[in-house]
C-alpha positions as CSV (number, residue, x, y, z in Angstrom):
1,M,37.3,143.4,6.1
2,A,33.6,142.6,6.3
3,K,31.5,143.5,3.4
4,E,28.9,146.1,4.2
5,K,25.4,145.2,3.1
6,T,23.9,147.9,1.1
7,T,20.1,148.1,1.2
8,Y,18.1,149.6,-1.6
9,P,14.6,150.8,-0.8
10,E,13.5,149.8,-4.3
11,I,14.2,146.2,-3.6
12,D,12.2,146.2,-0.4
13,S,9.3,147.9,-2.4
14,I,9.5,145.2,-5.1
15,K,9.4,142.5,-2.4
16,Q,6.3,144.0,-0.9
17,D,4.7,144.3,-4.3
18,L,5.4,140.6,-5.1
19,D,4.0,139.5,-1.7
20,S,0.9,141.6,-2.4
21,L,0.6,140.1,-5.9
22,R,1.0,136.6,-4.5
23,S,-1.8,137.1,-2.0
24,N,-4.0,138.6,-4.6
25,V,-3.5,135.6,-6.9
26,V,-4.4,133.3,-4.1
27,E,-7.6,135.2,-3.4
28,L,-8.5,135.3,-7.0
29,T,-7.9,131.6,-7.4
30,K,-10.2,130.9,-4.4
31,H,-12.9,133.2,-5.9
32,V,-12.7,131.5,-9.3
33,K,-13.1,128.1,-7.7
34,S,-16.1,129.1,-5.7
35,N,-17.7,130.8,-8.7
36,K,-17.2,127.6,-10.8
37,A,-18.8,125.5,-8.1
38,A,-21.8,127.9,-8.0
39,Q,-22.1,127.9,-11.8
40,G,-21.9,124.1,-11.9
41,Q,-24.7,123.7,-9.3
42,E,-26.8,126.2,-11.2
43,M,-26.2,124.3,-14.5
44,K,-27.0,121.0,-12.8
45,E,-30.3,122.4,-11.5
46,M,-31.2,123.8,-14.9
47,L,-30.5,120.5,-16.6
48,A,-32.5,118.6,-14.1
49,G,-35.5,120.8,-14.7
50,R,-35.1,120.3,-18.5
51,L,-34.8,116.5,-18.0
52,E,-38.0,116.5,-16.0
53,G,-39.8,118.5,-18.7
54,L,-38.5,116.1,-21.4
55,K,-39.6,113.1,-19.4
56,A,-43.1,114.5,-19.0
57,S,-43.3,115.3,-22.7
58,G,-42.2,111.9,-23.6
59,M,-44.7,110.2,-21.4
60,Q,-47.5,112.4,-22.8
61,S,-46.4,111.4,-26.3
62,V,-46.4,107.7,-25.4
63,D,-49.9,108.0,-23.9
64,N,-51.2,109.8,-27.1
65,I,-49.8,107.0,-29.3
66,E,-51.3,104.3,-27.1
67,R,-54.7,106.0,-27.3
68,Q,-54.4,106.3,-31.1
69,V,-53.4,102.6,-31.4
70,K,-56.4,101.5,-29.2
71,A,-58.8,103.7,-31.2
72,Q,-57.6,102.5,-34.7
73,P,-55.8,99.2,-34.3
74,G,-56.0,98.3,-38.0
75,K,-54.3,101.5,-39.0
76,A,-51.6,100.9,-36.4
77,V,-50.9,97.4,-37.8
78,G,-50.7,98.8,-41.3
79,I,-48.2,101.5,-40.3
80,A,-46.1,99.0,-38.4
81,F,-46.1,96.6,-41.4
82,A,-45.1,99.4,-43.8
83,A,-42.3,100.6,-41.5
84,G,-41.0,97.0,-41.2
85,L,-41.1,96.4,-44.9
86,A,-39.3,99.7,-45.6
87,A,-36.6,98.9,-43.0
88,S,-36.1,95.4,-44.4
89,L,-35.8,96.7,-48.0
90,L,-33.2,99.4,-46.9
91,L,-31.2,97.0,-44.8
92,G,-31.4,94.2,-47.3
93,R,-29.6,96.2,-50.0
94,R,-26.1,96.1,-48.7
């Protein structure tokens, strides 16, 4: 006696739903990966722009300090001496 296979349409429907869900998850994963890559590139470009801005600002500050030191060398030496004295007093009190 051979067993007769009984087919249930609900099982076939569930299998189709699972296959559809699997393909949707794969597509969603691909979309998320591509979106992350695009956001990463956008963040990289934004940070590069900020870095350039900070470099320019830093160079401008250095130029301003150089001009002030050249204009008033005595004052610059006095400030450097006072800063060195303060640092030695703070570091010497361990």
